[in-house]
N, C-alpha and C positions, 0 to 999 in steps of 0.2 A: 449700410453697415450691418453685416450679419449679426444677429443676436441682440441688436440694440433696437429699442422701440422708439418710434418718433413721437414727439409730443405735439398734439394737435392744438398748437397755440404759438404765440410769438414770445420769444425770450431774448435776453441779452446776457452777456458774460458778467459774472459777479466779481470780476477782477477789481482790485483796489491797489492804488500805488503804482509804482513802475512795473512794467511787464518786460521780461527778458525772453527774447525769441532767438533761436538759432536755426538757420537753414543750412543744411549740410548735405552734400551729395557727390555723385561721381558720374562720369561720362565714359562710356566704352568707345574708344577711338578706333580700335581694331578688333572686330569680333573674333577673328582667327586667333588672337593672342589670349586665349582663355586662361592660360596659366598665369597671366599678369592681372587680369581684371577680376577673375572669379574670387580669389582670396579677399580682394577689396570689397566686392559685392557681399560676401558672406560675413565680413567683419562688423558691419553696422547692426544686423540683428543680434549678434553676440553681445555688442556693447549695450544695446537696448535691454536685453535680458539681464545683463549685469546690473544695470541701473534699476530695473524693476524689482530686483531682489534687495536693493539698498535705497529705499525712498529718501533716506536722510541725505543722500548725495544731492538731491534737489530737482531732479527731472519730474515735472508735474504731469506732462502728457506729450505724446508725439503722434504725428500723422505721417505714414509712408506714402509717397507719391511718385509718379513717373511723368516725365515731360515728353518722352519719346521712347522708342525701343532702345535707344542708347543711353538715356539720361534718367537717373533715379536719385531721389532726394528725400530727406526727412525734415519736417517742420517740428521743432522741439520747443516746448514751453518750460522755462526754468524758474525756480523760486527767486534766483538772483544771479547777476553776472559773477559774483564772487563764487557761488557754488558751481557754476559752469566752469570757471577758470580752475577751481580746485580739482574738479573731476578731470579736466583735460591734462593737468600737470601732475596728478597723483601717480607715483611710481607703482602703486599696487593695483592699477586698473588695466584692463585689456587695451583700452585706448592708448595708454602709454607704450605698451609693448608693440602694438600694431604700428604706431608712428615710428618707433625705433627701427622696425623692419623696413618700412617704406623709406624712411630717410637714408638708411644704409644702402638700399637698392638704388636710390636716386644718386647718392654720392658715387656709386660705381657705374652709373649710367645705364642701369638695367631696366628701368621702367619708362624712360622718356618716350612720350608719344603714344603709348598703348592705352593708358587709362588716365582720365583727367579727374582731379579732386578739387573740391571747392567748399567754402563755407562763408556765410555772412552772419554776423551776430548783431543784434539790435537790442538796445535798452530803450523802451518806449515810455516816456514820462506820462504819468496820469494826466488826462486831459488831451492826450494826443492819440488816443485809440477809442474806437467804439465798435459795437457789433450788434447784429440782429440775426436771429434764427427763426425761420417760419416753418412750422411742421417738421422739425428736425430733432433727432436725438442730440444729446450733448456732443458738440463738435468743436475742434480747434481750441480757441481761447476759453470757451464755455466748458469744455471737457477738462481743461487744466485748472480753472478757477471756480467752477460751478456756474449756475445760471440763476437769473432772477427775472421777474416780469419787467417789461420795458417801463412800466409806470414807476418803478423804483429808481430808474436811471434817466428816463425821458423817452417819450414816444417818438420824437424826431432825432435824427442823427446829431443835429447841432446841440440838442439838449444832452444827449449821452456824452458827446465830447466835452460839454461844460460840467459834467458831473465831477464832484470832488468828494473823496472819502472824508470822514471826520478827522482823520490824522492829517491829511493834506490841508483841510480847511483851517485846522488849528495852527498849523505851521504858517499858513498865509497870513492869518491874523497876527501872529507873533512878529512876522517880518514887517507888516504894516505898522505895528506899534513902535518898532524901533525907529528912531529918528536918524536920518542920514545927516551927517554934519559936514558942511562944506569946509575945504581946507582953510585953516586960519580962524575958524569960527569955533567958539567953545560950546559944548553941549549944554542943553538947558540945565539950570540948577547949579552951574559951576561958576 
């Protein structure tokens, strides 16, 4: 990563709570149909610039990647799925205008087969993700949420998976303290 210095140590992401990840991309199906795929290709950097100027919208970090000369995608880390949805549906964003154009062309049958579009969104609960970075600058989840030494989360992957933030630990204790009442049975003290 140009301009980023590597850390000569091991770190892990400082993420706490649920993590929202969006994978979004395109595939060029016909290279000769430049007039169909180039506007799509150029739309993502424009959306990312728009989001960089408005951090309150919730994009924490992104990584641009390619899977082949035909397939390009972005891994995005968001504050929450609610902020991701809000951005995607907000009429004042470039995303909304771009999708209106694409949907209009699709209804008219003008883009079928020339360019493929896809996305996958995940909300990963705390305890269902872990990370390790060796001699790396902040990358991926660590670039989105910061990084800490593995000792704060666990030296082994199973320990990092088992890590619970104070908020999550308090919620687990509260759930354990509530007594589940079987049907037809009165709660204690009644």
